Each structure stands twice: as C-alpha cells, then as structure tokens.
N, C-alpha and C positions, 0 to 999 in steps of 0.2 A: 380097706380101712384107710389107707393113705389118701385115696381119692376123696373119701368123705371128709377127711380133715381139711384137704385143700379147698373143697367146695365150701366148707363151713367158714374158712378163713376169708375166701373171696367174698362170700355173702356178707360177712361182718364188715369188711372194708367198704363194700358198697353202701351199707347202712351209714357208715361214718361219713363217706364222701357226699352223701345226699342228705346231710343232717337238716337242711332247711326244709325238707319235705316232712321229716319225722318230728320237727319241733325242737323244744329245748328240754334239758334235764337239769334238775337242781342237784348239785353235788356238794358234799361237805369235804373240805380239804384243809390240810395243815401245812403251814410253811414255817421254816426256821432260818435263823441267820445268826452268826456270831456277833457279839457286841465288842467293838474295839474301844477300850477305855470307857468313857461315859457317853459315847455317841449312839444313844438308843434310837434317835430319829432315823439315822441312816440304816441301822439294823432292822427297824420296823419296815422300811421301804423294801429292803431285800427279802425279808420274810414274807411280805405281801406278794412280791413278784413270784417267789417260790410257791406260795399257796395257789396263786392263779394258774401257774403252769401245771401244778399237781392236779388241779381240778380238771383241766383239759385232758391230761394223761389218764386220769381215772376213768373218764367216759370212754376214751379210746381203749383203755385196758379192759373194761367190761365187755367190749365187743370182740376182743381177740382172745381173752383168757378162757373162753369156753372151749377153745381148741387146745387139747393137751399136748404137751411136749413140743411147744413152739420154740424153735432154736433161735438164739441171739435175740431174745425178746426186746431188750432195750434198743438194739440197733433198728429192729423193725418198728418199734414205737417212735423213734426219732424220724424215720422215713414217713410214717403215717402222719405225724404231726406236721411235717414239712409240706406234705402234699395236700392235706385236708384243710390247711389254714384254720385250724381250730382257734377259737377265741371265746372270751367270756363276755356275755352280753351285759350282765350286771352282777353285783355281789353285795353281801353285807357281812360285816365282821361280827362273829358270834362271841369270841373272846380273844384276848391278847394280853401279853405281859412278858416281863423279863424274868428268866429263871437262871440265876447265876450268870454265866458268860454267854447265854443264848437268849434270843428274843423269839417268841412263839406267837403265831397268828393262826386262828381258826376261822374259816370263812364258809359261807354257804353261797355257792356261785351257780348262776344259770348259764349253762354252756351251750353254745350254738356252733354248728360247723357249716352253716350256709355261707353265702357270699356276703362279705362284710358291708359292701356298699348299699345293700338293701336294708340295712338296719341303722337308722340314725342314732339310736341309743348306743349301739355298739361302736359307732364312729366316735361319739363323744367320749366313751370309755377309753377307746384307743388313744385319743388325743391326751387324755389325762395320764395314761400310762407312759406316753411319749413326752410328758411334761409340756404339752401344747406348743409344739414347734411353730415358728412364724415363717410365713412365706413372703417373698418379695418379687413383684412383677416388674420386669425390665424390658422396655421396648427399644429397638434400635432407632426408630423414627419418632417424631413428635407431631405428626399431622392430625387432621380431623379423623382419619380412619383409626389411628392408634388410640386416640382419646375415646372413641366409641367402643373399640374392642376392650380397652382397659376397664371401662365402666361395666361392660357385660361380664367380663371375667371376674371382676371384684364381686359383683352381685351373685354369680353362680357359686363361687368358692365360699363366700361368707354365709350363704344360705345353707351350706353343708357344715358350717361350724369352724371353718378354717380362720386363723388369725393372720391378717395381712399387715405388713410393715409399710408405712408411708415414709419413703426415704428421699431426701434431696441432698446431693453432694454439696459439701461446703465450698465456698469460693466460686461456685458456678462453673467449675471445670468440667462437669459432666462425667459420664461413666467411660472408663478406658475401653479401647478396642479389645484389649486382652481379655476382658470379662466376657465379651460377646463371642470370643473364640473359645470360651470355657477353659481358659488357662487356669490351672489349679491354684497357683499362688495368688493370682489376681482375684479369683472368686473367693478364696478364703479370706483375703484382706477385706474385700467388700462385705462379706458376711460378718466379720468382727466389727466393722464400722457401723453397719446398718442394724445389727442385732437380729438378722434373719438366719434361720437354720437351713432353709431351702430357697434357692434362687431359681426363678422361672425366667429364662431368656426367650424373648419373643421377637419375631421379625414378620411384619405384615407387608404384603405387596399388593398394590392396586393397579390392575391393567385394564384401562378403559377399552371397551369394544363397541363397535357400531356396525349396523347392517341395514339394508333397505328392504322394506316390505311395500313394493310398488313405489309410490311417490313419498312414502313416509320413511324417515330415517329413525331407526330404533337404536337407542344407546343402552349399554349395560356395562357391568363391571365384573372382572374376574378377580376375586379376592382369594389370596393365599395367606394362610397364617401358620408359620412354623414355630414350634416350641421345643425347648430343651430344658429338662428339669435337672438341676445340679445340687448335690449335697454341699452346703456351704462350708462345712468343716473340712471335708476331704477333697472337694473339687471333682468328685466322681459323678458322671452322668447317670442319673437314675432311669430316665426314659426320654425319648424324643419322637417327634412326628410332625406332619404337616397336613393341613386340610385346605382344599380348594373348592370354591363354589362360584357360580355365575348368577347374576341377577341385578336387581336394583341395589344401588350403593349401600344405603343404610340397612335395609333388610338383610342383605347378603353378609355385611360385616357382622351384624348381630347374630345371624344364624351360624356362621363359621365360628365366631367367638364362643357361642354357647356349646358347640360340639367340642371345641378344644378345651374349654373349661371342664367339661365332664371327663375328657380323656386325662387331663391333669389330675383331677380328683381321683379317678380310678387308679392311676399309676402310683400316686403318693400313698393311697390307702394300701395298695398291694405291697409296697415297699415297707411301710410301717408295720403292717400285719406280720410280714416275714421277720422283721427285726424283733417284734414282741414275742412271737411264738417260737422262734428259732435262734440260731447263732447270729450275733451281731458283730460287725467289724468296727473296732475302735482304734484310731490312730494314736500312737503313743510316741511323744518326742521327749528324749531324756538328754540333759546336758550334765556336765561335770565329770564325765568319765576321764580317768587319767591315762588310759590307753585302750587299745582294742581288746586286750585281755580281760578288761572289765565287762565287756559285752557278754562273755560266757557266764560270769558270775551273776550278772543282771538277769540273763535268761533263766538261770537256775532258780534265782529268788522269785521271779515272776511265776514260774511253774508251781512253786511251792506255796506262794502267798495269795494268788488270785483264784477265787472260787469260780468254778464254771469255765475256766480257761481251756479251750480246745486246741488252739494252735497259735504259734508265734511266727510271723514272717518279717524278717529283717529287710527293710527297704533301702537304707543307706547308713553310712558312717563317715563322719568327717570331723577331725580336730576335736575329739572328745564329745561329739554329739551323735546320737543314734536315733534313727526313725524306724519304727516298726508298726506292723498291724497286728492287733490281738483279736483273735476270733473267740468270742466269749458268749456263753449263755447267761445273760444278765443285763445290767444297765451300766451306763457310763458312771453314774454316781457311785454305784456299788464297787466298780473297779477302782475308782479314785479313793474310796475308803480303804480298800485293801492295800493300795499302793502306799497310803500314808503311814502304814506300820511295817512296811517291808524294809529290810536291811540287806544290802548287797556288798560283799567284801568288807564288812564291818562298818559301812557307812549307811546313813539314812536317806530314804527317798522322800523328797518333799514335793507335793503337788502345788504348782504355781499358777496353773490356768486350766480351766475345764469348760468345754462347750458340749453340745449334744452328742458328738461322736469323736471328740478329740481331747486328749489330755497332754499337758506339758508338765514335766517334772525335772527336778534337779537333784543330783547326788551330792550330799554334803557330809563332811566329817562330823 
C-alpha cells in the first residue's frame, strides 16, 4: 500500500514538472489582504498576489492530494512550487472589493508549469508582477566592438520585452572602477542615480589572429564577451559568464553578443520567476534606534506585523542604524505597507525610501 502511494506521488510530481507537455489549466482562486487605513490600492495588489500564488498552489494540490495521508503537506507544497517554477500565464479578475478591513479578489487564472522563457505572454505577465524592472548595460570599453555588441544586446533584450535605461553620467566623469568590480555600494549608488533595478556589467576583448594558407595571409578575430548581472538594490550578483568565438570581426561580435543576450535573458527570467513564486529577499535599513536593545523590539514587531515573513537576518548595526535582510513571501510594496503601521518600543516606523528590493525606514517618537 505504501509503495502504491509513493508511486502515485512520484507520478503526480512528474506531471507537474512536465506541465509544458500537458498544457494549461484554468483555475479559480481567491486572494485576500488586510486594508491598512484607507490604502485599498496596496491591499488590492497584495490580494492579487495572494490569488495568483493560490492558483498555482491549487493546480499543484490537485496533483498531490489524490494521495491520502501525505505528511507535512505545506512543506512539500513549498518544495514543489520552488522546483517546478509554477507561474500564471494570464488571468482575469472575476470579482473584487473591500469587506470591512479586508480586500478580496477572485480570479480565473491559466496556470502553466513549463519553462517560462518559451512563453512571451508569461514573460510579459512576469514583468508586470515585478513592476517592469529596468536594465542598464555598462561596457568597460567604448570602441567599435563595444558599440556593435551594445546594439545587438539592446535588440535582443528589447525584443523580449525588457525595458532598458539610457544613462550618461553627469559631468562626463564616467563610470567608476568600483562599479565594474561589482562593489555593492557603488552599484547601489549607480542604480539610484540611473533608475535601473538590474545592472549588466560587460567586458569585451578583441584579440586579432592571423595565419597563412600558402601565400595568403588570413586574418580573424577572437572575441570574448564577459557579463555579470547585478541586483541594483542589493549589489548581489545574480549570474555571470563569458562567451568566446573566432571569425570575422563584425559577424563574430554579433554572434557572441546574441548568445550573451539570450543568456542574460534566461538568467534574469529565472531570478524573477523564483522571486515571484517563492520567497524573496528584501534589504531593510532602519535608522533612529536609541540603542542595540531596540533591535530586539524591532525584530519582534517585524515578526508580528509583516505578512508572509519567513526569516530575518541581521547584517550590521552601527550608531543607531541596523541593516537586515527579510525573507518574505510577498512584494516589496506589500512589506512597505506593513512597515508603515508597525510600532516598535512605542515608536512608529516611517518608510522614507523604497526600491525594487530595498526599503529604508526611520523610527520616530
């Protein structure tokens, strides 16, 4: 009997993980969120996020609940969602509205579990859910090869629906070397200045080659294009790689740039999909603490007041300022809304700055 249950569960998981073969299912799902004050727009966004996740969970649930007495169901569900990269291809709102201190959204969603990059519609929806983050391409050099590569990368990424930032430093001082070393503070500063959430650092190397075929000298180029994808808010490296190819100068630069553009696309999509369907890390910086003892009160207030909070990691403390990472199942905007009504040690927490994955706040009397 136990063997039959195990086989049934394995078969169900295989169905889920190969969802692109089996197509899509329309799922009706409900999402709710608390309304803080009169901020119904923020509550609606959180309720919609909740409904979209519930839609994915429901499809996964149908595939595993046929097996009776499955232990730690929610833990297994979280693992399944993490591994299957479940996502919603499209959806429509059937009904919505405020009921007392709660906002409720009912949706009909088309759920897919295939590879996100194969679905342009899903990519567009993903960008909407991520509030259309902007990318900035930065080359270390400014030669002919870099100009050609930038044109190709721009074309590849824009064709996929990515929004690119055209940024020129003020005063003609150029980009600091610290940015190209992926220094966290330098990258974060550039991200705030340029308005980009994702920084793509690129280094192109052109090595001329020549050899003789009889009396004829043949010239070629070895083109290497290295890339590093950095989260502009946190300075964390999302992915990196390098591609090398030999051949005619222009054709080789274009070919290598096209391959790198697709690798960037895939890496960013994979990261965003993970953030939308799983736990996301949000960097929180809080000022105004009167002493280290306030950190404990703040931690307790955060655990009680932030919905979907999984874990808190304190990164640093100095002179009344604390830096921490919050692992949350939700959005940065939703966390900011929760923070705005939190009180720690009898004082209020005021959000003063918010980006895609970073929030700055101040404790005030």
